[in-house]
PATORLO-204875 format. One record per residue (C-alpha): residue number from 1; residue in one letter; x, y, z. Coordinates in steps of 0.001 Angstrom, whole numbers. Layout:
PATORLO-204875
ATOM   k r      xx      yy      zz
ATOM NUM a       X       Y       Z
...
This chain:
PATORLO-204875
ATOM   k r      xx      yy      zz
ATOM   1 x   47808    7443  -22065
ATOM   2 x   48236    4533  -24473
ATOM   3 x   47711    1476  -22290
ATOM   4 x   44854    2724  -20098
ATOM   5 x   41552    3299  -21887
ATOM   6 x   38296    4854  -20638
ATOM   7 x   35638    2268  -19892
ATOM   8 x   33406    3398  -22747
ATOM   9 x   36238    2977  -25283
ATOM  10 x   37896    -227  -24015
ATOM  11 x   38024   -3368  -26216
ATOM  12 x   35269   -5986  -26052
ATOM  13 x   37507   -8760  -24701
ATOM  14 x   38513   -7383  -21295
ATOM  15 x   36503   -9725  -19064
ATOM  16 x   32828   -9972  -18147
ATOM  17 x   33046   -7398  -15348
ATOM  18 x   34434   -4607  -17522
ATOM  19 x   32156   -5571  -20413
ATOM  20 x   29083   -5373  -18183
ATOM  21 x   30116   -2046  -16653
ATOM  22 x   30514    -652  -20163
ATOM  23 x   27009   -1913  -21047
ATOM  24 x   25595    -328  -17881
ATOM  25 x   27186    2967  -18794
ATOM  26 x   25810    2781  -22332
ATOM  27 x   22334    2095  -20917
ATOM  28 x   22444    5360  -18965
ATOM  29 x   22898    3760  -15558
ATOM  30 x   25071    5476  -12923
ATOM  31 x   28494    3815  -13031
ATOM  32 x   31492    5568  -11419
ATOM  33 x   34136    6719  -13899
ATOM  34 x   36502    3877  -14779
ATOM  35 x   39518    2979  -16913
ATOM  36 x   40592    -463  -18119
ATOM  37 x   43969   -2124  -18672
ATOM  38 x   43951   -5256  -20819
ATOM  39 x   45881   -8395  -19896
ATOM  40 x   48204   -7883  -22872
ATOM  41 x   49128   -4409  -21652
ATOM  42 x   49935   -5755  -18184
ATOM  43 x   52837   -7756  -19591
ATOM  44 x   56201   -7277  -17911
ATOM  45 x   57794   -5771  -21004
ATOM  46 x   55336   -2873  -20851
ATOM  47 x   55811   -2177  -17160
ATOM  48 x   57602    1156  -17583
ATOM  49 x   55058    2448  -20097
ATOM  50 x   52204    1282  -17844
ATOM  51 x   53754    2993  -14810
ATOM  52 x   53943    6271  -16730
ATOM  53 x   50289    5952  -17777
ATOM  54 x   49179    5232  -14204
ATOM  55 x   51051    8292  -12928
ATOM  56 x   49401   10430  -15609
ATOM  57 x   45963    8988  -14724
ATOM  58 x   46387    9707  -11004
ATOM  59 x   47835   13204  -11643
ATOM  60 x   44997   14256  -13980
ATOM  61 x   41684   12339  -14055
ATOM  62 x   41833   11073  -10461
ATOM  63 x   43925   13854   -8916
ATOM  64 x   43069   14063   -5199
ATOM  65 x   40560   11214   -5487
ATOM  66 x   40529    7664   -4175
ATOM  67 x   40174    4780   -6623
ATOM  68 x   39409    1078   -6416
ATOM  69 x   41490   -1393   -8419
ATOM  70 x   39361   -4359   -9522
ATOM  71 x   39889   -7629  -11321
ATOM  72 x   38133   -8405  -14597
ATOM  73 x   39269  -11947  -15341
ATOM  74 x   38049  -13723  -18462
ATOM  75 x   36484  -16499  -16324
ATOM  76 x   34895  -14143  -13768
ATOM  77 x   31220  -13117  -13493
ATOM  78 x   29946  -15825  -15824
ATOM  79 x   26456  -17231  -15120
ATOM  80 x   27593  -20692  -13988
ATOM  81 x   30900  -19691  -12400
ATOM  82 x   30823  -16272  -10776
ATOM  83 x   34258  -16536   -9098
ATOM  84 x   32645  -14248   -6513
ATOM  85 x   35351  -12933   -4202
ATOM  86 x   37966  -15275   -5654
ATOM  87 x   39975  -12498   -7311
ATOM  88 x   40951   -9419   -5356
ATOM  89 x   39817   -5796   -5363
ATOM  90 x   41717   -3034   -3573
ATOM  91 x   39932      -6   -2146
ATOM  92 x   41000    3554   -1320
ATOM  93 x   44164    3798   -3429
ATOM  94 x   45282    7439   -3710
ATOM  95 x   48771    7509   -5209
ATOM  96 x   50253    6111   -8392
ATOM  97 x   52516    3786   -6408
ATOM  98 x   49541    2439   -4440
ATOM  99 x   47633    1837   -7671
ATOM 100 x   50610      73   -9283
ATOM 101 x   51012   -2152   -6238
ATOM 102 x   47282   -2943   -6326
ATOM 103 x   47441   -3781  -10041
ATOM 104 x   50283   -6227   -9392
ATOM 105 x   48406   -7798   -6463
ATOM 106 x   45233   -8019   -8526
ATOM 107 x   47105   -9914  -11249
ATOM 108 x   48720  -12177   -8645
ATOM 109 x   45290  -13152   -7298
ATOM 110 x   44736  -15060  -10560
ATOM 111 x   47115  -17728   -9247
ATOM 112 x   46212  -17548   -5555
ATOM 113 x   45205  -20562   -3462
ATOM 114 x   41567  -19443   -3678
ATOM 115 x   41698  -19122   -7467
ATOM 116 x   43375  -22505   -7884
ATOM 117 x   40821  -24157   -5581
ATOM 118 x   37916  -22495   -7389
ATOM 119 x   39114  -23764  -10758
ATOM 120 x   39416  -27269   -9333
ATOM 121 x   35877  -27071   -7936
ATOM 122 x   34643  -26244  -11439
ATOM 123 x   36780  -28804  -13220
ATOM 124 x   39225  -26331  -14764
ATOM 125 x   42995  -26060  -14591
ATOM 126 x   44238  -23227  -16788
ATOM 127 x   44438  -19668  -15512
ATOM 128 x   42334  -17207  -17552
ATOM 129 x   43651  -13797  -18718
ATOM 130 x   43392  -11122  -16032
ATOM 131 x   42375   -7597  -17010
ATOM 132 x   42224   -4748  -14475
ATOM 133 x   39801   -1879  -13836
ATOM 134 x   40779    1389  -12113
ATOM 135 x   37593    3123  -10970
ATOM 136 x   36696    6243   -9006
ATOM 137 x   35645    5210   -5499
ATOM 138 x   32280    6449   -4288
ATOM 139 x   32105    7638    -676
ATOM 140 x   29090    5503     216
ATOM 141 x   26821    6251    3154
ATOM 142 x   25139    2880    2681
ATOM 143 x   25797      51     230
ATOM 144 x   24956   -3562    -384
ATOM 145 x   23931   -6355   -2703
ATOM 146 x   20665   -6886   -4581
ATOM 147 x   19625  -10221   -6077
ATOM 148 x   16768   -9669   -8494
ATOM 149 x   15655  -13269   -7839
ATOM 150 x   15752  -14461   -4245
ATOM 151 x   18280  -17342   -4172
ATOM 152 x   17129  -18841    -862
ATOM 153 x   13310  -18769   -1049
ATOM 154 x   10660  -20196   -3330
ATOM 155 x    8626  -17014   -3520
ATOM 156 x    9159  -14639   -6437
ATOM 157 x   10924  -11809   -4635
ATOM 158 x   14128   -9827   -4761
ATOM 159 x   16533   -9979   -1807
ATOM 160 x   18624   -7074    -502
ATOM 161 x   21369   -6968    2148
ATOM 162 x   22908   -3668    3229
ATOM 163 x   25593   -2258    5505
ATOM 164 x   26754    1206    6484
ATOM 165 x   29626    2635    4463
ATOM 166 x   31204     442    1834
ATOM 167 x   29605   -2968    1235
ATOM 168 x   32624   -4955    2334
ATOM 169 x   30830   -6498    5343
ATOM 170 x   28087   -7894    3114
ATOM 171 x   30287   -9347     385
ATOM 172 x   32818  -10679    2925
ATOM 173 x   30149  -12671    4761
ATOM 174 x   30515  -10756    8021
ATOM 175 x   26789  -10115    8289
ATOM 176 x   24378   -7440    7128
ATOM 177 x   23003   -4424    8998
ATOM 178 x   19684   -4859    7220
ATOM 179 x   18027   -7531    5084
ATOM 180 x   14715   -7189    3249
ATOM 181 x   12786   -8543     299
ATOM 182 x   11182   -6604   -2545
ATOM 183 x    8269   -7461   -4778
ATOM 184 x    9008   -8297   -8391
ATOM 185 x    5801   -6576   -9480
ATOM 186 x    6497   -3358  -11338
ATOM 187 x    5780    -287   -9178
ATOM 188 x    3802    2681  -10400
ATOM 189 x    6047    4670  -12796
ATOM 190 x    7652    7851  -11545
ATOM 191 x    8061   10909  -13694
ATOM 192 x   11841   11254  -13758
ATOM 193 x   14774   10518  -15998
ATOM 194 x   16110    6954  -15757
ATOM 195 x   19658    8093  -15040
ATOM 196 x   18517   10456  -12295
ATOM 197 x   18589    8220   -9259
ATOM 198 x   18865   10869   -6567
ATOM 199 x   17469    9107   -3559
ATOM 200 x   17278    9199     212
ATOM 201 x   17431    6189    2498
ATOM 202 x   13664    6214    3010
ATOM 203 x   13188    5828    -747
ATOM 204 x   15934    3229   -1172
ATOM 205 x   13727      70   -1344
ATOM 206 x   11569    1427   -4178
ATOM 207 x   14625    2695   -6063
ATOM 208 x   16354    -678   -5751
ATOM 209 x   13188   -2397   -6965
ATOM 210 x   13107    -144  -10033
ATOM 211 x   16821    -688  -10605
ATOM 212 x   16497   -4482  -10360
ATOM 213 x   13622   -4617  -12849
ATOM 214 x   15494   -2291  -15230
ATOM 215 x   18647   -4440  -15087
ATOM 216 x   16718   -7666  -15725
ATOM 217 x   14992   -6013  -18690
ATOM 218 x   18358   -4786  -19989
ATOM 219 x   20208   -8106  -19716
ATOM 220 x   17354  -10613  -19932
ATOM 221 x   18027  -12707  -16810
ATOM 222 x   18357  -12451  -13001
ATOM 223 x   21113  -10144  -11775
ATOM 224 x   23513  -10009   -8827
ATOM 225 x   23979   -6261   -8266
ATOM 226 x   26494   -4465   -6056
ATOM 227 x   25389    -893   -5403
ATOM 228 x   26101    2072   -3162
ATOM 229 x   24364    5268   -2081
ATOM 230 x   26716    8273   -2129
ATOM 231 x   25981   11989   -2264
ATOM 232 x   22290   11285   -2798
ATOM 233 x   22889    9082   -5848
ATOM 234 x   22551    5349   -6265
ATOM 235 x   25615    3963   -8054
ATOM 236 x   25953     530   -9673
ATOM 237 x   29361   -1113   -9165
ATOM 238 x   28530   -4491  -10698
ATOM 239 x   25653   -6369  -12314
ATOM 240 x   26336   -9927  -13299
ATOM 241 x   24058  -12632  -14658
ATOM 242 x   23191  -15331  -12182
ATOM 243 x   21589  -18722  -12535
ATOM 244 x   19430  -19103   -9426
ATOM 245 x   19010  -22855   -8874
ATOM 246 x   15455  -23892   -8039
ATOM 247 x   14836  -24065   -4312
ATOM 248 x   13876  -27669   -3443
ATOM 249 x   10282  -28127   -2374
ATOM 250 x    9913  -28332    1428
ATOM 251 x    9766  -31848    2813
ATOM 252 x    6078  -32549    3185
ATOM 253 x    4786  -32916    6729
ATOM 254 x    8252  -33179    8283
ATOM 255 x    7569  -32375   11914
ATOM 256 x   10553  -31801   14225
ATOM 257 x    9904  -32708   17826
ATOM 258 x    9667  -29911   20415
ATOM 259 x   13130  -30782   21740
ATOM 260 x   14766  -30295   18337
ATOM 261 x   17576  -27791   17896
ATOM 262 x   16441  -24188   17288
ATOM 263 x   15419  -22915   13897
ATOM 264 x   18157  -21447   11736
ATOM 265 x   18608  -17688   11674
ATOM 266 x   18924  -17729    7898
ATOM 267 x   19162  -20081    4941
ATOM 268 x   22372  -19389    3002
ATOM 269 x   22224  -22166     402
ATOM 270 x   18997  -24181      49
ATOM 271 x   18818  -27961     147
ATOM 272 x   18929  -30927    2507
ATOM 273 x   21816  -32645    4259
ATOM 274 x   22061  -35396    6862
ATOM 275 x   25141  -36260    8886
ATOM 276 x   26892  -36173   12226
ATOM 277 x   27817  -32588   13223
ATOM 278 x   31577  -32074   13273
ATOM 279 x   33386  -28865   14175
ATOM 280 x   35860  -28328   11334
ATOM 281 x   38962  -26263   12042
ATOM 282 x   40704  -24103    9442
ATOM 283 x   42868  -26113    7089
ATOM 284 x   41133  -29416    7871
ATOM 285 x   38868  -31263    5417
ATOM 286 x   35311  -32127    6382
ATOM 287 x   34676  -35875    6775
ATOM 288 x   32609  -37314    3928
ATOM 289 x   28905  -36926    4644
ATOM 290 x   29337  -34917    7861
ATOM 291 x   27530  -31712    8827
ATOM 292 x   30441  -29275    9025
ATOM 293 x   30106  -26630   11753
ATOM 294 x   32130  -23437   11125
ATOM 295 x   32614  -20119   12836
ATOM 296 x   32859  -18061    9628
ATOM 297 x   31903  -18159    5963
ATOM 298 x   34481  -20202    4021
ATOM 299 x   36752  -18890    1274
ATOM 300 x   37006  -20742   -2041
ATOM 301 x   40097  -22649    -923
ATOM 302 x   38385  -23674    2305
ATOM 303 x   35257  -24692     367
ATOM 304 x   37469  -27115   -1531
ATOM 305 x   38143  -28792    1836
ATOM 306 x   34432  -28749    2744
ATOM 307 x   32947  -30030    -507
ATOM 308 x   32522  -33567     847
ATOM 309 x   30287  -32394    3701
ATOM 310 x   26560  -33026    3459
ATOM 311 x   25748  -29523    4769
ATOM 312 x   27278  -26495    6502
ATOM 313 x   26190  -24817    9739
ATOM 314 x   27753  -21371   10222
ATOM 315 x   27783  -19133   13264
ATOM 316 x   28410  -15970   11217
ATOM 317 x   27444  -15065    7685
ATOM 318 x   24813  -13664    5316
ATOM 319 x   22953  -14805    2220
ATOM 320 x   24351  -12444    -441
ATOM 321 x   28021  -12712     425
ATOM 322 x   30565  -13957   -2084
ATOM 323 x   31039  -17112     -30
ATOM 324 x   27297  -17883      37
ATOM 325 x   27195  -17487   -3755
ATOM 326 x   30043  -19996   -4153
ATOM 327 x   28298  -22403   -1767
ATOM 328 x   25116  -22236   -3858
ATOM 329 x   27138  -22880   -7016
ATOM 330 x   28273  -26158   -5429
ATOM 331 x   24722  -27083   -4351
ATOM 332 x   26011  -27432    -771
ATOM 333 x   23191  -26791    1765
ATOM 334 x   24115  -24172    4341
ATOM 335 x   22387  -22335    7180
ATOM 336 x   23268  -19628    9665
ATOM 337 x   22830  -20650   13312
ATOM 338 x   24337  -17930   15471
ATOM 339 x   23290  -19649   18711
ATOM 340 x   24047  -23347   18265
ATOM 341 x   22580  -24332   21657
ATOM 342 x   21167  -27824   21358
ATOM 343 x   23122  -28752   18231
ATOM 344 x   24773  -32097   19014
ATOM 345 x   28225  -30779   18174
ATOM 346 x   28108  -28721   21395
ATOM 347 x   28390  -31934   23370
ATOM 348 x   30721  -33895   21134
ATOM 349 x   34319  -33752   20094
ATOM 350 x   35500  -32296   16761
ATOM 351 x   35702  -35795   15284
ATOM 352 x   31987  -36354   15990
ATOM 353 x   32500  -38781   18874
ATOM 354 x   30576  -38428   22099
ATOM 355 x   32064  -37553   25491
ATOM 356 x   32198  -41213   26395
ATOM 357 x   33582  -42273   23013
ATOM 358 x   30132  -43021   21550
ATOM 359 x   28966  -41729   18199
ATOM 360 x   27006  -38482   17976
ATOM 361 x   23485  -38633   16565
ATOM 362 x   22970  -37570   12924
ATOM 363 x   20908  -34452   12247
ATOM 364 x   18805  -33275    9319
ATOM 365 x   19817  -29823    8089
ATOM 366 x   16678  -28583    6345
ATOM 367 x   18109  -25595    4489
ATOM 368 x   14737  -24883    2902
ATOM 369 x   12540  -24244    5915
ATOM 370 x   15590  -23386    8007
ATOM 371 x   15490  -26129   10625
ATOM 372 x   17939  -28500   12279
ATOM 373 x   16435  -31712   13640
ATOM 374 x   17917  -34846   15144
ATOM 375 x   17065  -37646   12765
ATOM 376 x   15774  -39851   15579
ATOM 377 x   13113  -37246   16412
ATOM 378 x   11382  -37531   13039
ATOM 379 x    8486  -39985   12584
ATOM 380 x    9476  -43000   10433
ATOM 381 x    7885  -41894    7146
ATOM 382 x    9186  -38340    7512
ATOM 383 x   12624  -39733    8309
ATOM 384 x   12595  -41734    5061
ATOM 385 x   11608  -38614    3140
ATOM 386 x   14383  -36642    4801
ATOM 387 x   17018  -39314    4105
ATOM 388 x   16015  -39532     450
ATOM 389 x   15992  -35727      45
ATOM 390 x   19512  -35515    1496
ATOM 391 x   20815  -38410    -616
ATOM 392 x   19215  -36933   -3719
ATOM 393 x   20982  -33615   -3062
ATOM 394 x   24296  -35426   -2546
ATOM 395 x   23844  -37321   -5814
ATOM 396 x   22884  -34250   -7816
ATOM 397 x   25923  -32297   -6649
ATOM 398 x   28308  -35196   -7180
ATOM 399 x   29350  -36041   -3640
ATOM 400 x   32090  -38707   -3976
ATOM 401 x   30614  -42154   -4513
ATOM 402 x   27049  -40820   -4959
ATOM 403 x   25202  -41026   -8270
ATOM 404 x   21669  -39768   -8976
ATOM 405 x   19458  -40916  -11818
ATOM 406 x   15862  -40172  -12670
ATOM 407 x   14185  -42579  -15106
ATOM 408 x   10763  -43515  -16370
ATOM 409 x   10001  -47184  -15832
ATOM 410 x    7277  -49615  -16812
ATOM 411 x    6820  -53372  -16402
ATOM 412 x    5791  -56166  -18801
ATOM 413 x    4421  -59372  -17227
ATOM 414 x    3026  -61113  -20324
ATOM 415 x    5510  -63823  -21493
ATOM 416 x    4306  -63393  -25109
ATOM 417 x    5169  -59680  -25024
ATOM 418 x    8525  -60476  -23427
ATOM 419 x    9294  -62953  -26217
ATOM 420 x    8599  -60251  -28804
ATOM 421 x   11127  -58026  -27053
ATOM 422 x   13673  -60867  -27034
ATOM 423 x   13070  -61446  -30740
ATOM 424 x   13731  -57760  -31394
ATOM 425 x   17017  -57999  -29478
ATOM 426 x   18070  -61006  -31559
ATOM 427 x   17250  -59161  -34807
ATOM 428 x   19446  -56274  -33653
ATOM 429 x   22237  -58580  -32519
ATOM 430 x   21999  -57246  -28963
ATOM 431 x   23042  -59712  -26285
ATOM 432 x   22199  -59808  -22587
ATOM 433 x   24384  -60062  -19511
ATOM 434 x   23353  -62469  -16742
ATOM 435 x   23993  -62363  -13008
ATOM 436 x   22518  -63165   -9632
ATOM 437 x   22043  -60080   -7489
ATOM 438 x   21981  -60353   -3720
ATOM 439 x   19757  -57755   -2075
ATOM 440 x   19901  -56742    1583
ATOM 441 x   16742  -54693    2288
ATOM 442 x   16610  -52147    5108
ATOM 443 x   13603  -50423    6651
ATOM 444 x   12527  -48556    9734
ATOM 445 x   11714  -50845   12669
ATOM 446 x    7942  -50459   12129
ATOM 447 x    8252  -51170    8366
ATOM 448 x    6150  -48172    7362
ATOM 449 x    5518  -47905    3630
ATOM 450 x    5745  -44697    1600
ATOM 451 x    7260  -45634   -1776
ATOM 452 x   10798  -44902    -549
ATOM 453 x   13194  -47807     -63
ATOM 454 x   16791  -48459     957
ATOM 455 x   18809  -51591     240
ATOM 456 x   22276  -52923    -423
ATOM 457 x   22748  -54531   -3854
ATOM 458 x   25619  -56955   -4359
ATOM 459 x   26740  -58591   -7612
ATOM 460 x   29984  -60348   -8488
ATOM 461 x   31688  -57085   -9465
ATOM 462 x   29892  -54302   -7575
ATOM 463 x   28432  -53331   -4214
ATOM 464 x   26234  -50302   -3677
ATOM 465 x   23545  -48853   -1436
ATOM 466 x   20422  -47884   -3350
ATOM 467 x   17989  -45225   -2130
ATOM 468 x   14886  -45214   -4313
ATOM 469 x   11652  -43248   -4569
ATOM 470 x    8905  -44530   -6884
ATOM 471 x    6565  -41825   -8155
ATOM 472 x    3380  -43164   -9721
ATOM 473 x    2092  -40906  -12490
ATOM 474 x   -1739  -40765  -12696
ATOM 475 x   -3274  -42252  -15842
ATOM 476 x      82  -43131  -17376
ATOM 477 x    1497  -46601  -18147
ATOM 478 x    4839  -45812  -16516
ATOM 479 x    6163  -44319  -13311
ATOM 480 x    9064  -41981  -12578
ATOM 481 x   11759  -43513  -10390
ATOM 482 x   14475  -41516   -8656
ATOM 483 x   17480  -43443   -7415
ATOM 484 x   20675  -42547   -5617
ATOM 485 x   23443  -45135   -5695
ATOM 486 x   26222  -44922   -3119
ATOM 487 x   29298  -47023   -3897
ATOM 488 x   30633  -49028    -955
ATOM 489 x   33532  -51451    -756
ATOM 490 x   31697  -54143    1179
ATOM 491 x   28163  -54997    2333
ATOM 492 x   29370  -54323    5871
ATOM 493 x   30240  -50737    4900
ATOM 494 x   26777  -50339    3385
ATOM 495 x   25215  -51731    6551
ATOM 496 x   27138  -49200    8647
ATOM 497 x   25816  -46371    6456
ATOM 498 x   22206  -47520    6722
ATOM 499 x   22365  -48228   10453
ATOM 500 x   23691  -44710   10944
ATOM 501 x   20523  -43483    9230
ATOM 502 x   18410  -45508   11699
ATOM 503 x   17440  -48291    9278
ATOM 504 x   17321  -51925   10392
ATOM 505 x   18110  -55001    8294
ATOM 506 x   15379  -57200    6815
ATOM 507 x   15793  -60770    5499
ATOM 508 x   18175  -61073    2547
ATOM 509 x   16813  -61576    -988
ATOM 510 x   18137  -62725   -4370
ATOM 511 x   17057  -62388   -7973
ATOM 512 x   18385  -63523  -11319
ATOM 513 x   18616  -60698  -13822
ATOM 514 x   19355  -60461  -17551
ATOM 515 x   20223  -56969  -18785
ATOM 516 x   20466  -55299  -22164
ATOM 517 x   20468  -51719  -23437
ATOM 518 x   19264  -50623  -26865
ATOM 519 x   18364  -47198  -28309
ATOM 520 x   18450  -45518  -24892
ATOM 521 x   16180  -48131  -23274
ATOM 522 x   17518  -50236  -20403
ATOM 523 x   15928  -53700  -20286
ATOM 524 x   16073  -55938  -17238
ATOM 525 x   14463  -59382  -17003
ATOM 526 x   13963  -60214  -13307
ATOM 527 x   13288  -63685  -11886
ATOM 528 x   12542  -63953   -8165
ATOM 529 x   12485  -67232   -6229
ATOM 530 x    8977  -68707   -6220
ATOM 531 x    7727  -66659   -9188
ATOM 532 x    6320  -68608  -12150
ATOM 533 x    8199  -66536  -14714
ATOM 534 x   10307  -63415  -15038
ATOM 535 x    8963  -59936  -15569
ATOM 536 x   10595  -57282  -17775
ATOM 537 x   11388  -53783  -16590
ATOM 538 x   11960  -51068  -19210
ATOM 539 x   13662  -47803  -18217
ATOM 540 x   14621  -44628  -20045
ATOM 541 x   15211  -40966  -19318
ATOM 542 x   12318  -40129  -21666
ATOM 543 x    9036  -42075  -21794
ATOM 544 x    8687  -41522  -25533
ATOM 545 x   11808  -43629  -26128
ATOM 546 x   10190  -46566  -24283
ATOM 547 x    7008  -46169  -26338
ATOM 548 x    8971  -46067  -29609
ATOM 549 x   10898  -49221  -28676
ATOM 550 x    7701  -51096  -27772
ATOM 551 x    6144  -50143  -31101
ATOM 552 x    9190  -51559  -32857
ATOM 553 x    8618  -54796  -30880
ATOM 554 x    4886  -54802  -31803
ATOM 555 x    3978  -54652  -28108
ATOM 556 x     991  -52428  -27195
ATOM 557 x    1695  -49883  -24498
ATOM 558 x   -1496  -51070  -22811
ATOM 559 x     373  -54265  -21851
ATOM 560 x    2557  -52258  -19477
ATOM 561 x    1989  -51845  -15741
ATOM 562 x    3216  -48815  -13722
ATOM 563 x    3634  -50822  -10524
ATOM 564 x    5647  -49903   -7484
ATOM 565 x    7572  -52566   -5562
ATOM 566 x    4798  -53539   -3167
ATOM 567 x    2196  -54028   -5915
ATOM 568 x    4732  -55850   -8074
ATOM 569 x    5310  -58550   -5471
ATOM 570 x    1570  -58844   -4929
ATOM 571 x    1180  -59393   -8682
ATOM 572 x    3867  -62078   -8605
ATOM 573 x    2151  -63739   -5680
ATOM 574 x    5306  -64078   -3606
ATOM 575 x    6192  -62896    -108
ATOM 576 x    9112  -60779     972
ATOM 577 x   10429  -62872    3830
ATOM 578 x   12155  -65716    1986
ATOM 579 x   13471  -64751   -1441
ATOM 580 x   16732  -66685   -1717
ATOM 581 x   17368  -69307   -4383
ATOM 582 x   19448  -71426   -2016
ATOM 583 x   16541  -71718     392
ATOM 584 x   14327  -73142   -2352
ATOM 585 x   16738  -75630   -3860
């Protein structure tokens, strides 16, 4: 055979999957016998030679045996883009013709609807080279997936999902027969050879724990492992590097009311989402910001239609499926809720409208604790926290029109210090831009205060909704502000968004602002009606950059104030009820 090479002797550029299997084999780990065909040798002009090699392989090495034909694309099994389940594998092929058909289908999956959609989701267009693996199929009594770092919980554990027979139910998102966690602490060593993994089902958890720790030590990072137990041996079919995103901290003190919808059966992709539940049929896109309710785990091409949802609620699925992995890559919160009794979508139409034509109530999908709560049932402060957490998640994952930024900010009140900053700008030849910004504040009806605000900001050329959380840092002359900006076409559209989140309008405000940016520091001089003089806000992604700029201006850092909005207005000595220039003319 010229075009089909044993795994241990294949070239180094035959895709991450084949490369990793070769490394596993070299490390003495139990990998079923496999052969590799490079993308170059799959070219049409070599088809006759390849067919002859496949017939020889199936008549000799794999005579009377079943094989699996697997993809090994160049853009598959990478840490940031797993392409999990995007390309095809074909099980239980026993004849040369079946293997040749599977090879052709495997290559064709590189340009399938799922593959095209997956590339779009990751900002790519070109199709990567597709190599193919032909591997002896193990007759598994039990199989599954092991994540050496739990992707859906804060605690430092491993997560395992298993099913009887081959692991197709687990990876396909059809559920798991068993799910359990394992400690990441090293167990007491056992006196046996590393490659000897003869094991019974009762000893499977400990063996998987040992395997997971060995694979992390071998490859230096968390691993997504597909394994199977056959003939008393534990086989490894895949081990790929994964980047497990940090699980967001639970919302503090969020207390759903007793009448809230039931707790989720399982978190599939951690995070927070708020929206109106909408049942989304196959082939239909999810409305922007909705909570999409689905019967089954979505494929990559369907995920492309769901990416604008704020969260997913699924009636069937499991945490270590290919689909769940793709959902986590997108940062899209998702939970499993097999019995959706009480979820508002049960009583509303697929478009989210109520039985009488009214709008359905928005819900918080807390895909950290695993809860679904009607937004109206949260106390005001907890509702603000929930809204900000959901908006922050939407901004971080790039939901259309949403932008997240985290910046350190400090404030200068002293006019002398401000003049030194202005002098520095003149020396650098940096000008300022001037505008009047109209602000439409929104709050809960009781106006509870917690450092989280929502408002519409309107200038001559832009309109946006700003969600902001001010984090005071103890004993530091600056604070850390997190903001999510949502672009809207009109103030009315912004008002609709905020009213849907149960905010109410407060009296309109205005301020005159002068902006400049220099050396990574954003400067904004703010003048409010009734204030004696402007104050200067300085922002940067790194506090050291602000400190360096102030030194260049000969302004001591001690002149700065880390004030939040409430204290700032108290310092200015002005109220919040009448802050419009026209009213003070």
